[in-house]
C-alpha positions in Angstrom: -72.2 -28.4 -36.7 -72.7 -30.1 -33.3 -75.8 -28.9 -31.4 -76.0 -29.5 -27.6 -79.4 -29.3 -26.0 -79.6 -28.0 -22.5 -82.3 -27.9 -19.9 -82.4 -24.9 -17.6 -84.0 -25.3 -14.1 -85.1 -22.2 -12.3 -87.5 -21.4 -9.5 -87.6 -17.6 -8.9 -87.3 -14.3 -10.7 -85.5 -15.7 -13.7 -82.6 -13.2 -13.9 -80.1 -16.0 -14.4 -82.4 -17.7 -16.9 -82.6 -14.4 -18.8 -78.8 -14.1 -18.9 -78.6 -17.7 -20.3 -81.2 -17.0 -23.0 -79.5 -13.8 -24.0 -75.8 -14.9 -23.8 -75.9 -18.7 -24.6 -79.1 -19.8 -26.4 -78.5 -20.1 -30.1 -74.9 -19.1 -29.8 -71.9 -21.1 -31.1 -68.9 -21.8 -28.9 -65.9 -23.6 -30.4 -68.1 -25.1 -33.1 -70.9 -26.2 -30.8 -74.3 -24.5 -31.0 -76.1 -24.3 -27.6 -79.9 -24.8 -27.7 -81.9 -24.2 -24.6 -84.3 -27.0 -25.4 -86.2 -27.3 -22.1 -87.1 -25.0 -19.2 -88.3 -26.5 -16.0 -89.6 -24.6 -13.0 -90.7 -26.0 -9.6 -92.6 -22.9 -8.6 -95.8 -22.2 -10.6 -95.7 -18.5 -9.4 -92.1 -17.8 -10.4 -91.6 -14.6 -12.2 -89.1 -16.3 -14.5 -91.9 -18.0 -16.3 -92.9 -14.6 -17.7 -89.3 -13.8 -18.6 -89.2 -17.1 -20.6 -92.3 -16.1 -22.5 -90.7 -12.9 -23.6 -88.1 -15.0 -25.3 -90.8 -17.2 -26.9 -90.0 -20.1 -24.6 -92.5 -22.3 -22.7 -91.8 -23.6 -19.3 -92.7 -27.0 -17.9 -93.9 -26.6 -14.3 -93.1 -29.5 -12.1 -94.3 -28.3 -8.7 -92.2 -30.0 -6.0 -95.1 -29.7 -3.5 -97.1 -32.2 -5.6 -94.8 -35.0 -4.8 -94.6 -37.1 -1.6 -90.8 -37.3 -1.6 -87.8 -35.7 -3.1 -87.1 -39.0 -4.9 -90.4 -38.9 -6.7 -89.9 -35.2 -7.6 -86.4 -36.0 -8.9 -87.8 -38.9 -11.0 -90.3 -36.5 -12.6 -87.4 -34.1 -13.5 -85.4 -36.9 -15.1 -88.4 -38.2 -17.0 -89.2 -34.7 -18.4 -85.5 -34.2 -19.4 -85.5 -37.6 -21.2 -88.3 -36.5 -23.4 -86.2 -33.7 -24.9 -82.9 -35.4 -25.5 -81.0 -33.2 -23.1 -77.2 -33.2 -23.2 -76.7 -31.1 -20.1 -78.7 -29.5 -17.3 -78.0 -26.0 -15.9 -79.3 -24.7 -12.6 -80.2 -21.0 -12.8 -81.0 -19.9 -9.3 -82.6 -23.3 -8.7 
């Protein structure tokens, strides 16, 4: 079976994140299993972090305010994604 690892980026309450975890994570679609392998949030105070914990998922916080430019922040996102062999990135209210 083919497994596709996805990253989910979120920044707020996490309602979209919760829907993805409930409806997509670990499910099989046309012979492809979807694995939410990485959660990234740019807001250390986002309520979605707690929602992720309820699903047993850790969140990597990459606070955009800690970077001097958007390019530096984007580079940090890509570097983190590369650590997890991500096949696709999904924006969930990001």
